[in-house]
C-alpha positions, 0 to 999 in steps of 0.5 A: 440184735445178735452180733455173733456169727457161729461158723462151722469149719473143717477141723476135727473139733466137734464144735462151732466157732464164734466170730464178731460181725463187722459193722454194717453187717447185721446177719449172714444167712445160714449156709453162706460161705464165709472167710474167717481168721483161724489161728495164723491162717484164714479158712473158708467156713459155713455160717450156721446161725447167730447169737447175742453173746459168746462163751469166748471173752469179748476181747478175744473174739475175732471179726469175720473177714467177708461173706463169699457169696451173695446167697447161701451155697448150702440150703436148709435141706442140706444143712439138716442132712449134714447135721443128721450125718454128724449125729449118726456118724459122730463126725465133725459137722464142719468137716461134713459141710465142707466135704459136701461142697465141690473142691473149687468152692472150698477156698476163698478164690471166686469161682468162674465157670469155664463153660461159655454161656449165652445171655440176653443183653438189655437190648435183647430183652426187648428185641423183636426179630422179624417174623420170618426169623423163627429160629432166632425168635425161638432162641430168644424165648429160650434165653428169656427162660435161662442162659444156654451153654455153648455145648447145648447150642451146638448139640441143638444146631443153634450156633448160627442163630446164636451168632446172629443174636450176638451180631445184633447185640441181643445176646452176649457170651460170658463165663459166669458162675452157673449159680447165677443161671440155675441151668445145669452144664450139659454134657457134650454127650449127644443124646441121639434120637428120643427113645419111646417108652417100650410097652411095660411088662405085666410085672412092671405094670403091676409094680407101677400100679403100686409105686406111682401112688406112693410118689406123694410121700416118703417111703422106702421101696425095695425093687428086687428084680432079676438081672434084665427084668427092666428095673431101669425102665421102672425107674424111668417111668417113675422119673417121668411122673416126677418130672411131669409134676415139675419136681427133680429126680436124684439117681445114685449109682455105685460106680463111675463106669455105669454113668455113660450108659445110664446117661445115654438112656436118660438123655434119649428118654427125656430129650430137652430135659436138663440132666446133670452128672456128678462124680469124682471122675469129673474135672474140678471145674466141671464138677463145680459147675454141675454142682452149682447148676444142680438146683435148675436140673430135672435129673441128677445122675451121680455116685455117692457124693451126689447125695448132698447135691442141692436139689430144691424140688426133689421128688424122688431118690433112686439108689441103683445096685443098692447092695454095692459096697461102693456106696460106703465111703471108707475114709474120712466121713465113713457114710453109706450113701444109701442110708443117707439117701433114705435119711434125705428122703425122710427129711424131704418127704419123698420116696426112695427106691432101692433097686438090685438083683441081689439086695443087701441083707440089711435091706432085704430084712427090712422088706421082710419085716415090713419097714420097706415095701418089697417090689419083685420082678421075677422075669426078664423084660424081653419075652424071649430072654430067660435066665442063663443056665449055670454050670459048675466045672469041678476043679477036683476032677478037671485040671487047670492049664494056665488058669483055664479048664478044657470045658471053659476053653471049649465054651469060649471057642464055640461061642466065638464060632457062633459069632457071639460074645463072651465075658471072662470074669477074674476079680484080680487085676495085674499080671499076677498076684506076686512075683516068686523065686522057685529057688528060695521061695521069696515072694515079692513083699510090699515094704510098707504093707502086710501084702504082696506086690502085684506084678504089672508086666506091661508097665514093668512094675511091681505095685501095691494095691493097698498103699500105692507103692511101686518099684521096678521088676528086679532082675534077680531075686533079692534073697538069693540072686536067682535070675529066674523069677516066676509070676505066681498066680494069674491076674487079668493081664496074664489071662488076656495074654493066655486067651490071645495065645489060645484063641488068636482069632478073637478080638479081646478087650481087658476091662479093669482099673488099669485100662479104663477111664470114665470116658472110655466106657462110652467107647467100650459100649459102642465097640461091644454093641458094634460087634468089634469085641469077641471076648471081654476080660475083666474084674468086678467093673464088668459085673454091674449094670452093663447091657450087652445083647450079644453076650451069651457066655459068662466064664467065672474064674477063681472065686473060691477064696470067698467061700471060706473067708473069715469075713461074715459078709464074704459069701453074701458078697460072692453070691451077689457078684456071681449073680451079677456076672451071670446076669450079663449073659443071654439078656436078649433073644439068645440063650445064655450060659454061665460056667464057674470053675470051682473046687467046691461044687457042693457048697450050698451057695452054688445050689441056690445060684444055679436056681437063681434063688436069691430069696432062698439064699438070703433067708438061709444067710439071715437065719445064720446071722440071727443065730450068731447075733450078726448084722442085720440083727445087731448094730456094729461100730468099729474103732480103728487105730493106726500107729507106728507099732502094733503095741501102740495101736493096741494099747490105745484101743485097750485104754479106749475099752477101759474108758467105755461107759457101762451100758446095758445091751452093748458089748465091747470086744477085745482089741485085735490087729486088723485083717490087713495089719500094716498099710503105708508103714502104719500098724492097724488094729481095731475094737468092735462094739456091738448091740441089738439096739441102735439107740443104745449103741448111739448113746454109748458112742455119744458118751464115749467119743469125747474121751478118745481124744485124751487117750495116751499113748497117742496114735497116728490116727483113729476113727469111728466106723458106724455100720462097718462093712470092711474089717 
């Protein structure tokens, strides 16, 4: 009988660790959390299997301390998904498994839920309330099915009946881990009245006729729909069919900011259904409760970490705004939640819907070559709504005043006079990108990075948006002593101040990372829809998925830098960003208008944008990428190194290149400093590896990676980024 337990631990080592099972314990189910000795400490790990013997000498084998749960925390489905990630991203399996768990489950302290639950007592299981007590009888029936949270009972106006059951001894309040209940923790967000499904448009119905039969098997379906075309309605109809089959739906979104609006939609559309939410903005207790309760939910809405949630009855995966770079994690396990979602769908045999008004070129190319099914929605769902007119304001001929041209300011004033709403987009938070001395040309540097400190005037601070360093605004120039320091450029804070001075009657709200917290989004949506806001000023947080029916003007400022960036994806991202921002205007029966201030109105990007021609621009970019051997026609891996000096980082990468195995069709480029060469007092360099064949590149990295640990000189940190998006 096997007596050796193989455990995955959160270490940088690509291996499992063997432990002896204690007497009386014959086996531990795979996926169980266990506590084991590791060096001089104890660690929580994941049991993965057992063996009859070990390569470790019998006298050196240590005993398992204890099993932490009475049933596995990670299902076989999640274990397989984690193994896929370990293989594809060349990352330690133990680190992936522990990262997939919410933080409160990564230690040996038993987790106790903070949410009060109402449970049946033994007496309640056989209780027979009087016939006239219909509400109490109905609540007892519900408790027979599953315990109920206090928040849910309050929302359903059941608190009085719950108190009656407790007084009768038929029910009791308890704080217990939700894995004992299978019922997800309900958000206190009220669901309001149930929303009936609107009549499907001709395009939506045609899409449903193709997609509904596909729910029975795996396939990737790219839903390319213009902004306002009703992609969310399409998702909800597919989810409805999945729920009717007693299966679960997983909806992935790129930003926490999109959660309140979508959650509100889902709760109104599916009243009585169990809906759970997962994202990093939740407190650790709430996140842990919702994760533990996910097996019992009907629909899970969340950001990228939700792709690892336990959903045993999974029937559909939706990745909304699939093009968004937020789906790619940029530290630790650098995974793409979109790509992992596709892998999960394939393993589980369920369809994956990718949705976007501006699909990534990777996904669009897959649709063009037939690997993905392409579903197109070319018209806005509201019959009176049409795509907005896009106008270019030529900065070569029209001067700027405080970052605004006269036509832009006039458009804002006209929109305000009509009682309609405007959006002003500037993708730069803070008051100004830097503080400047006109006497000696000093520009506020970050002492830890090769970047400038951003002026945050309301906080009276200079802040680095890369490493987090901040300091007080100096009273005089550190270089020459000049007290007359000036803000250089414009951020959203300064733009808000400018607009308030120029349009004093306007009610202005600024939306950026400095002003918004997860709970503030629901309040913002209510304020905008209640017409309590005239002008929204914000960064890219405003560009994604928000639906404001009275917003008729979108003004876009200062995006020219991306037109000639060395990053080959810059124009793809800019086109998507501009299209998304433009899509906020004119979504209802009022016509929309978009003004873009640019010094390059003749750039080809703008011609396609004015025609709302994503497909044309995508084909142009794909042709360029094909000629230049760039993704999606090649696969890339980036080896990054960080060290105290650039010489050390480059020496590490040069040695790594020398150790690279010979492999036909794989190119290893020269080591170079990163675009942002210094962050947090570490110099950064990178080495690019590229191939047109994914399998050849994967085999190359598999042979190469074990040699990297032994390279001298050592660096502070090195990492592999498979399919990198940021260089």
